[in-house]
Backbone as CSV, one residue per row, in Angstrom:
resi,resn,N_x,N_y,N_z,CA_x,CA_y,CA_z,C_x,C_y,C_z
1,MET,27.837,19.622,13.491,26.736,18.993,13.565,25.634,19.962,12.799
2,GLU,25.518,21.205,12.822,24.585,22.094,12.406,24.715,22.467,10.856
3,GLU,26.073,21.842,10.338,26.431,22.018,9.033,25.683,20.982,7.988
4,LEU,26.057,19.578,9.045,25.618,18.522,8.136,24.116,18.370,8.258
5,VAL,23.232,18.984,9.400,21.966,19.112,9.135,21.408,20.169,8.052
6,GLY,22.245,21.149,8.154,22.009,22.100,6.887,22.159,21.597,5.615
7,ALA,23.368,20.823,5.333,23.498,20.046,4.012,22.484,19.128,3.731
8,ILE,22.099,18.291,4.533,21.123,17.683,4.411,19.552,17.948,3.915
9,LEU,19.313,19.277,4.878,18.107,20.083,4.363,18.082,20.834,3.156
10,ALA,19.143,21.131,2.467,19.561,21.576,1.400,19.413,20.605,0.382
11,GLY,20.021,19.533,0.455,19.944,18.466,-0.402,18.252,18.152,-0.776
12,LEU,17.601,18.017,0.826,16.236,17.502,0.377,15.598,18.574,-0.412
13,ALA,15.633,19.917,-0.155,15.123,20.968,-0.707,15.258,21.211,-2.250
14,GLU,16.517,20.672,-2.618,17.145,20.857,-3.855,16.075,19.558,-4.764
15,LEU,15.946,18.187,-4.028,15.513,17.290,-4.520,13.630,17.515,-4.923
16,LEU,13.477,17.949,-4.029,11.941,18.350,-4.077,11.690,19.532,-4.843
17,THR,12.658,20.592,-4.805,12.253,21.531,-5.960,12.374,20.974,-7.569
18,GLU,13.670,20.231,-7.748,13.355,19.569,-9.147,12.482,18.567,-8.976
19,LEU,11.900,17.742,-8.382,10.612,16.836,-8.472,9.530,17.723,-8.935
20,LEU,9.322,18.807,-8.386,8.125,19.788,-8.571,8.426,20.140,-9.855
21,PHE,9.857,20.617,-10.331,9.946,21.261,-11.695,9.417,19.960,-12.936
22,GLU,10.404,19.111,-12.495,10.366,17.826,-13.463,8.638,17.361,-13.644
23,VAL,7.869,17.172,-12.653,6.428,16.848,-12.641,5.709,17.747,-13.567
24,LEU,5.872,19.088,-13.036,5.226,20.029,-14.033,5.327,20.109,-15.449
25,ALA,6.675,19.889,-15.953,7.145,19.728,-17.343,6.444,18.670,-18.106
26,GLU,6.595,17.491,-17.109,6.086,16.247,-17.638,4.337,16.303,-17.457
27,ALA,3.699,17.201,-16.830,2.407,17.245,-16.929,2.008,18.275,-18.348
28,ILE,2.887,18.850,-18.445,2.726,19.644,-19.875,2.865,18.813,-21.041
29,VAL,3.939,17.935,-21.090,4.071,16.887,-22.035,2.764,16.093,-22.183
30,ALA,2.238,15.741,-21.144,1.086,14.647,-21.024,-0.023,15.308,-21.719
31,LEU,-0.058,16.559,-21.505,-1.312,17.273,-21.812,-1.286,17.337,-23.202
32,PHE,-0.024,17.517,-23.909,0.018,17.417,-25.578,0.178,16.013,-25.865
33,ALA,0.530,14.940,-25.018,0.265,14.034,-25.663,-1.109,13.557,-25.718
34,ARG,-1.866,13.679,-24.869,-3.294,13.510,-24.897,-4.116,14.133,-26.206
35,SER,-3.331,15.578,-26.537,-3.964,16.144,-27.662,-3.692,15.453,-28.947
36,LEU,-2.434,14.951,-28.686,-2.087,14.095,-30.166,-1.877,12.617,-29.852
37,ARG,-2.667,12.015,-28.953,-2.859,10.785,-28.610,-2.825,9.813,-29.944
38,ARG,-3.167,9.822,-31.029,-3.178,8.942,-32.243,-1.762,8.921,-32.494
39,LEU,-1.123,10.085,-32.623,0.425,10.315,-33.164,1.093,9.284,-32.265
40,PHE,0.894,9.387,-30.665,1.845,8.866,-29.673,1.351,7.312,-29.293
41,GLN,0.376,6.759,-29.806,-0.349,5.666,-29.310,0.490,4.423,-30.083
42,ASN,1.103,3.863,-29.569,1.523,2.663,-29.850,2.371,2.771,-31.173
43,SER,2.972,4.130,-31.801,3.620,4.128,-32.574,5.074,3.854,-32.721
44,PHE,5.584,3.813,-31.656,7.070,3.411,-31.196,7.263,2.022,-30.406
45,ASP,8.143,1.568,-30.668,8.483,0.409,-29.922,9.115,0.953,-28.592
46,PRO,8.824,0.380,-27.378,9.002,0.696,-26.294,10.675,1.159,-25.875
47,LEU,11.526,0.403,-26.384,12.793,1.029,-26.401,13.257,2.432,-27.095
48,LEU,12.577,2.437,-28.192,12.710,3.787,-29.034,11.650,5.076,-28.380
49,ALA,10.600,4.533,-27.786,9.776,5.602,-26.903,10.869,6.106,-25.699
50,SER,11.304,5.013,-25.097,12.247,5.519,-23.846,13.163,6.452,-24.190
51,VAL,13.741,6.234,-25.171,14.929,7.156,-25.967,14.228,8.363,-26.062
52,PHE,12.884,8.472,-26.833,12.356,9.612,-27.052,12.044,10.547,-25.952
53,TYR,11.659,9.920,-24.915,11.357,10.662,-23.695,12.547,11.122,-23.053
54,LEU,13.732,10.655,-23.198,14.847,10.847,-22.502,15.186,12.145,-23.503
55,LEU,15.391,12.104,-24.605,15.853,13.231,-25.407,14.874,14.455,-25.188
56,LEU,13.671,13.927,-25.174,12.553,15.097,-25.023,12.619,15.727,-23.385
57,GLY,13.098,14.878,-22.502,13.374,15.516,-21.265,14.804,16.567,-21.379
58,ALA,15.772,15.772,-22.278,16.934,16.726,-22.057,16.331,18.210,-22.895
59,GLY,15.913,18.165,-23.896,15.287,19.335,-24.479,14.797,20.038,-23.796
60,PHE,13.690,19.637,-22.662,12.845,20.538,-21.815,13.953,21.362,-20.681
61,GLY,14.852,20.126,-20.565,16.202,20.749,-19.637,16.912,21.901,-20.087
62,GLY,17.405,21.672,-21.360,17.974,22.852,-22.027,17.169,23.866,-22.128
63,ALA,15.940,24.018,-22.392,15.182,24.848,-22.386,14.603,25.680,-21.273
64,SER,14.771,24.871,-20.101,14.879,25.501,-18.483,15.754,26.427,-18.408
65,LEU,17.106,25.977,-19.083,18.259,26.918,-18.574,18.129,28.194,-19.272
66,LEU,17.458,28.133,-20.097,17.010,29.662,-20.648,16.343,30.730,-19.778
67,ALA,15.369,30.171,-18.679,14.939,30.674,-17.861,15.361,30.730,-16.717
68,LEU,15.983,29.783,-16.274,16.577,29.396,-15.049,17.973,29.069,-15.484
69,PRO,18.991,29.972,-15.782,20.569,29.532,-16.110,21.465,29.185,-14.833
70,HIS,20.994,29.374,-13.642,21.793,29.062,-12.303,21.179,27.914,-11.833
71,PRO,21.964,27.364,-11.200,21.351,25.970,-10.053,20.425,26.666,-9.588
72,LEU,19.240,25.689,-9.130,17.992,25.917,-8.212,18.485,26.110,-6.876
73,PHE,19.588,25.439,-6.366,20.164,25.542,-4.946,21.552,25.276,-5.461
74,HIS,22.579,26.176,-4.833,23.864,26.086,-4.879,24.267,24.658,-4.607
75,PRO,25.504,24.466,-5.229,25.934,22.833,-5.048,26.008,22.455,-3.423
76,SER,25.695,21.521,-3.089,25.944,20.859,-1.669,26.989,19.683,-1.603
77,ARG,27.011,19.223,-0.825,27.944,17.911,-0.342,27.614,17.037,-1.391
78,PHE,25.851,17.053,-1.475,25.333,16.003,-2.184,25.207,16.181,-3.693
79,HIS,26.080,16.837,-4.335,25.822,17.636,-5.598,25.727,16.216,-6.755
80,GLY,24.606,16.370,-7.552,24.508,15.367,-8.235,23.436,14.192,-8.004
81,ILE,23.373,14.389,-6.548,22.429,13.030,-6.341,21.060,12.898,-6.810
82,SER,20.477,14.323,-7.175,18.981,14.550,-7.546,19.370,13.849,-9.126
83,LEU,20.420,13.851,-9.697,20.515,12.770,-10.765,19.645,11.480,-10.790
84,LEU,19.825,11.029,-9.450,19.243,9.537,-9.667,17.824,9.741,-8.763
85,VAL,17.990,10.363,-7.631,16.769,10.116,-6.502,15.403,11.142,-7.530
86,SER,15.580,12.105,-7.960,14.740,12.917,-8.586,14.074,12.483,-9.718
87,PRO,14.741,11.602,-10.654,14.120,10.874,-11.663,13.003,9.549,-11.098
88,ILE,13.768,9.123,-9.948,12.909,7.862,-9.651,11.618,8.501,-8.737
89,LEU,11.695,9.486,-7.905,10.574,9.997,-7.480,9.704,10.777,-8.696
90,THR,9.791,11.127,-9.611,9.127,11.731,-10.464,8.323,10.450,-11.256
91,GLY,9.330,9.283,-11.794,8.471,8.322,-12.084,7.527,7.622,-11.624
92,LEU,7.676,7.837,-10.181,6.923,7.198,-9.057,5.453,8.076,-9.153
93,VAL,5.666,9.450,-9.233,4.554,10.449,-9.352,3.783,9.997,-10.403
94,MET,4.832,10.234,-11.879,3.855,9.964,-12.999,3.321,8.652,-13.121
95,SER,3.370,7.648,-12.634,3.174,6.233,-12.316,1.631,6.377,-11.485
96,GLU,1.712,7.083,-10.578,0.523,7.391,-9.626,-0.351,7.991,-10.731
97,VAL,-0.111,9.126,-11.062,-0.954,10.103,-12.068,-1.784,9.263,-13.140
98,GLY,-0.843,8.145,-13.837,-1.402,7.106,-14.610,-2.577,6.280,-13.951
99,VAL,-2.338,5.838,-12.733,-3.148,4.982,-11.905,-4.499,5.935,-11.716
100,LEU,-4.482,7.022,-11.469,-5.448,7.932,-11.150,-6.291,7.997,-12.375
101,VAL,-5.923,8.286,-13.415,-6.609,8.914,-14.596,-7.347,7.670,-15.161
102,ARG,-6.859,6.288,-15.136,-7.261,5.054,-15.308,-8.431,4.614,-14.362
103,ARG,-8.143,4.770,-13.323,-9.171,4.849,-12.107,-10.540,5.295,-12.226
104,LYS,-10.119,6.856,-13.084,-11.384,7.779,-13.374,-12.084,7.043,-14.708
105,GLY,-11.621,6.101,-14.938,-11.812,5.911,-16.460,-11.403,6.285,-17.640
106,GLY,-10.153,7.239,-17.657,-9.697,7.583,-18.699,-8.561,6.657,-19.046
107,LYS,-7.970,6.972,-20.504,-6.531,6.074,-20.792,-5.570,7.149,-20.488
108,SER,-4.517,6.563,-20.108,-3.331,7.435,-19.858,-2.595,7.227,-20.970
109,VAL,-1.709,7.988,-21.081,-0.685,8.325,-22.062,0.527,7.547,-21.406
110,ARG,1.791,7.560,-22.556,2.698,6.467,-22.159,3.682,7.422,-20.876
111,ILE,3.600,8.797,-20.854,4.433,9.518,-19.993,4.019,9.120,-18.596
112,GLU,2.756,8.735,-18.302,2.370,8.447,-17.265,2.404,6.998,-16.586
113,THR,3.499,6.628,-17.119,3.991,5.218,-16.354,5.525,5.902,-15.579
114,PHE,5.811,4.912,-14.747,7.303,4.980,-14.551,8.371,4.992,-15.431
115,ARG,8.307,3.902,-16.343,9.487,3.843,-17.370,9.724,5.475,-17.915
116,TYR,8.639,5.670,-18.716,8.722,6.987,-19.398,8.960,8.283,-18.598
117,GLY,8.156,8.090,-17.441,8.182,9.301,-16.523,9.638,9.484,-15.977
118,PHE,10.483,8.150,-15.784,11.931,8.164,-15.245,12.590,8.832,-16.313
119,ALA,12.450,8.246,-17.679,13.450,8.425,-18.891,13.376,10.117,-19.180
120,PHE,12.056,10.652,-18.936,11.848,12.381,-19.125,12.744,12.948,-18.143
121,ALA,12.563,12.499,-16.931,13.062,13.226,-15.837,14.531,13.044,-15.726
122,LEU,14.944,11.862,-16.118,16.384,11.829,-16.220,17.107,12.584,-17.230
123,GLY,16.376,12.753,-18.361,17.087,13.587,-19.577,16.996,15.183,-19.036
124,MET,15.863,15.472,-18.482,15.897,17.177,-17.904,17.026,17.162,-16.989
125,ALA,17.210,16.300,-15.791,17.917,16.307,-14.820,19.783,16.293,-15.391
126,MET,19.898,15.591,-16.119,21.391,15.506,-17.062,21.538,16.654,-17.556
127,ALA,20.717,17.143,-18.411,20.765,18.471,-19.189,20.903,19.570,-18.031
128,ARG,20.385,19.649,-17.260,20.595,20.679,-16.090,21.869,20.562,-15.516
129,LEU,21.997,19.178,-15.268,23.597,18.948,-14.421,24.764,19.399,-15.205
130,VAL,24.736,18.863,-16.404,25.663,19.257,-17.192,26.001,20.902,-17.882
131,PHE,24.684,21.416,-18.150,24.876,22.696,-18.803,24.534,23.936,-17.755
132,VAL,24.203,23.586,-16.730,23.959,24.911,-15.823,25.154,25.414,-15.644
133,SER,25.050,26.886,-15.339,26.258,27.684,-15.207,26.497,28.212,-13.701
């Protein structure tokens, strides 16, 4: 029983750590997107923008391997679950960030929506899952 509880807690810790890591990366991308708003503003169709953010996330995931070449947590019984759960949670967080920005009178950027936040986080999680040593 203790092993099961330990595995569940390790899985939750892995998800929360990846969520924090992905949200931080997306905040950096949002900052750059705000700086280059005219370049990113409605210049791509939504499908192309989704692919762009997926690839951008994969690039950030690959770059993160230079700093953290090992898994954030050693594989648990639920290895790979963060590939689904973490992008969903990250998409929800980025959606809420967009809501907060609009509520304060600002104009949100694409990555501050569920779709593009999810795509970025999925690319990042896939790159880390596939290439981590």
